[in-house]
N, C-alpha and C positions, 0 to 999 in steps of 0.2 A: 572068679569068670576067668577061663584058660580060652585057649586059641580056636579050640575044638566048639566051642558055645561061636564064635563069631564067624559072620560068614564072609569069605574071601571079599576083599572091596567093599566092606559095608561100612568103616569106621575112614573116614575120611580129616583132616587138620582142625574142618569145625567143627566135626565131632568131637576133639580133645583141647581140655584145657592149655593153656599158653600161656609161657613166662610164670608169675607168679600168680597165678589162679585168677577168679574176678573180684576185679576191684569195688564193684555194685555191692553197696548195700540194700540187701533183700529186694533180688533182682528180678524176683517173678513178683512182687507188693503186695505179698500177703502176712506178713509180719507188724507186729505192732511199730515197728520203725516209719512202717509209711504210712500204718494207722492213725498216727501223731502228725505227718506233715498232712493229710486230707482235714483232718482236723483243724489246724489251720491256714486252708486256702480253698476257700466256699466254689472259686469253678470246677474244684476238682473232685471226684467222687469215685468208687472202687465199683468193677462191675465184672461180670466172668470174664476168667482170660482165654488166649489159646493155649490150651495143652493143661493150664493150671485153674486153680477152683478163684483166684484173682487176676485181674488187671487193674491199671489208672486209667478213668477217661476225665476230658478235658471238655467244658462247653466254650463252641470257640464261638457264639451268639454276639454281634454286636454290628450297631449302625455303622460305624466309619473299619477298616480294616486295622487291626491289632494282632496281639501275637501273645496271646497268655502263655504264662513259662513257669514253669514247679524248679523250684533248684534244691538237688538232692542230698549233697554234700561235696566235701572242701577234701581232694588231696592233697598230696606235696610230693612236688613237681622237681628235676632237673634241666634245665636245657638241654635241648635234644634229645630226651625220651622220648621213644613210639610209645602209642596205644591203638590196638584194636578196639574198635567200637561197634557197637550193634544190636539191635532191638526191632521186636515187633511192633507190626503198625495195621492199624482200621480203621478207618473213618464212617459214617454213615450215611445213608446216600444223598438227605439233604446238604452235606457238608460245602463249605466254599472257601478255600482260601489257596495260600500258594506252594507251604508244604508242611510233613511234618520233621522236627530234628533232635537229635540227643546231643551233646556237643558240652566240647569243653571250655571253657572262658579261662587263658591263661591272662595269668596275673604277676607284677614282679611283688618285690621285698616291699613296694608299699603301699601296693592293692590295687595300683594303676594297672586297666585292662591292656593288655598286648596284643591281644586276637585270640580267634575261635579255632576249635579241631572241630568239626561236625558230619556226622554221618546224616543223609538228609535222603527222605523219601516223599517222592511225589503220588500220594497214594489217588486211586481210581475209586469215586464216592460210591459206595456201598458195596464194597467188592470182599474180598476174604483175609485174611490174618495173613499177610507179607513178612518179606524179612528183609530187610538192610543191613550190608557195613562199611568200615573206613575205616583205611588206618592213616593218622594224623601224628603227631611231632611238633613238643614243644621249642618256641620260639625262644632268641638269646635272650638271657635277665625272667628268666621266668621262674620265680619260688614254690609257686601251687595253682590250682585248675582247678573252679568251680567248677558242678556236675549238673548240667540244665536239663529238662524237656521241654518242649516248645511244641504249640501248634499254629506257628508260621503265618503271618497277615491272613487272619479268618476272619467271615464274617458271618459264617451260619454252618448249623453242624456238631457233631462233635468228633475229637479221634480219640482214639483208645492208643496206650502203650505197652510193653509187655516184655517178659525174659529178656533184660536189655544185660549189655555184658560191657566193664571193661578190664582191658588184659594188655600186659604188660608185653610187648612185643618180641622182647627180646630177654629170657633170660629163667634161670633156672634147666640151662641146658635144654630150653625149649623154643625152638625159629617158625614163626607162619612163614606161610609159601609167600615168596616174593615179596618178601621183608626187608631184606638186606640188598641195600644199592650201595650207589658210592658217595653217600653222605657217612655212612657206616662203615667203611675201609677209609683206611691212612694211606696215602699218598707212596704207591711202591710196595704197599704191602703185599699184593696180589703177585707171585713169583711161579716160573715154570714147576719146580720143583712144589708147589703146592696145589696143582692141578691135575689127577686121575689123568693117567694116559688116553685118550680118545674119549675122555668124558665132553671137552668143548670143541663143539663144531658150529660152523656157520649158522646152524639155527640157532645159538644161542650169541651168538654175536650182532648186532643191533648195525642197520646198512650203513655203509658210508662210516662206519666207526672206527674203522681201521686201517692205517694208513703206514707208510711206510716210519712216520715219524714212533709210531707205537712196535715198530720190529725190529729187535737189535739186527747190527751188521754181522750176516754171514750166516745168520741162525736159521732163513726159509732158500732151502735148495730142492732141486728139483727134486727129490728125494721123497719130500712131503708133500708133494702136490701129485694130485690123483691125474691117472692119464685123463685128458681129454677136460679139464674142469678149467682151464684157463684161457678164457679165448681174451681177444682187444680189448669187449666191451667191459673186462674188468681189471685193465690197464691202463694209467693215465702216465703221463710222461712233460715236466714240468708243470706250467701253468695253463696249458692250452687244453690238457687231457686227448692229444693226438698220440698215439700212439706213433705214427709214418710223421714225421719229419715234412715240412711244406716243402711241393713239387718247385723246384728252380724255373723263375721264371724265362719263359722264354726271349730274343731278344725282339726288340719293335719291327726291325727288320725281317724278321725272318718270314717266310713265304714260301707257297710250295712251287716247285719247278718243274719244266720239264723235265724228262732226265735227255741231254744229245750230247753228242759227241762235245770235249772240251776244247776248244780254240787257246784257250788262255785262263792259267790259273793261278792265283795268289797263294803265296804261301801259310799265309794263315786262313783261305778260304777252303772246304774242302766239299768233294760236291761226290755225291753217290755215281760209284761206275759200274755195278756191278748189281741188276736187275734183283729184288726180292723176290721170294720165291711165288712160283705161280706169276710172276708177272712176263709176256713174253719181251722177246731181245731186243733191245737196241735198236738196232740194226735187220732191218727187212730183208727177209730171202732173197739171196741175190744177190742181195748189193757188198761189194767189197770196200777196204779202206780206201778210202779216198777218192770216192764215188761223188760228185757235184748235187744227186737227188741227196737232201737233206731226209734225217731218218725219221720214221714214226712215234708219234705221242709214244712214250711209255706210263708206268704208275710214277703220281706223283710222290717227289720226295723231299726234303727238308732240308735247308741250307743252313749251317751250324756254324757257329764263327764269329768275325767281323763281316761290320756291312763289307758290300762288294762293292769295286773302287768302278767309276764308270769307265767303260771300254767305246772305243772310237767302233762305228759303224762299218763291219767288212763287205767286200763285194762277192760273191762267186768269183772263183780263178775262171770256171766255163770249161767246155772242151779243150783238150789240148790241138 
């Protein structure tokens, strides 16, 4: 088969073998291996499959919730190994249960169970064939995994299984999409020279995962930031997340005053003597300095500095 025989986009990762190939013996349940399993387990039978001659069926009828299971085989496993599990499933219209499952049971050297790696499907009674997949990883201390099919917590009806897969996630140069995470990477193993230029964008970075701790000093300069892409909402300073420092607190004694002629001033006190833009002159038209008529009010201003000292009342000198 050459590329000329394949339609563009027709082959994805789920159509390709991954790693060392399918580790599931007789995955379509059509051979002598499955026939021997069925002969030794009365609840399990063979029926027509999903695009194949045969599939496995289990009868889940029970007075109380039960989980009929079929042990398929045992595989050697090392701690940290990751596997891709998948299977086709279908249940009868009268099926009642929690779920159908395909799983690996992790075991240590003494045979003790360390946990489970499970592909779980919640089927719709009477619906057509469907497929589910899941990635699982062996915990520390694992030396083997037994392979099981299960009709979990069932009380009625039948469940069918077909086309099961167990594949190593990484192997033989094949990598399953989204299979490499932080667990598979040694600390500081990915550096700038290992990343293709412009291949890492904000779309590939988890929100809030990149902080100053992950950026080397002087590596991020203005030429690395697109115009208009950096706003205050993307920045934080210190621990309170505020880009601008807290404004200074006004003195408790600070208050608006009406602009007037300065009769007495303190070296530590400042009063506005020039009206703000748009404000009327502090001296009414026609009045001159020294007039006994007080100035009319103008715009409010704020006095800053030390508190004003108490001034004795003064009387107007009156006309000469």
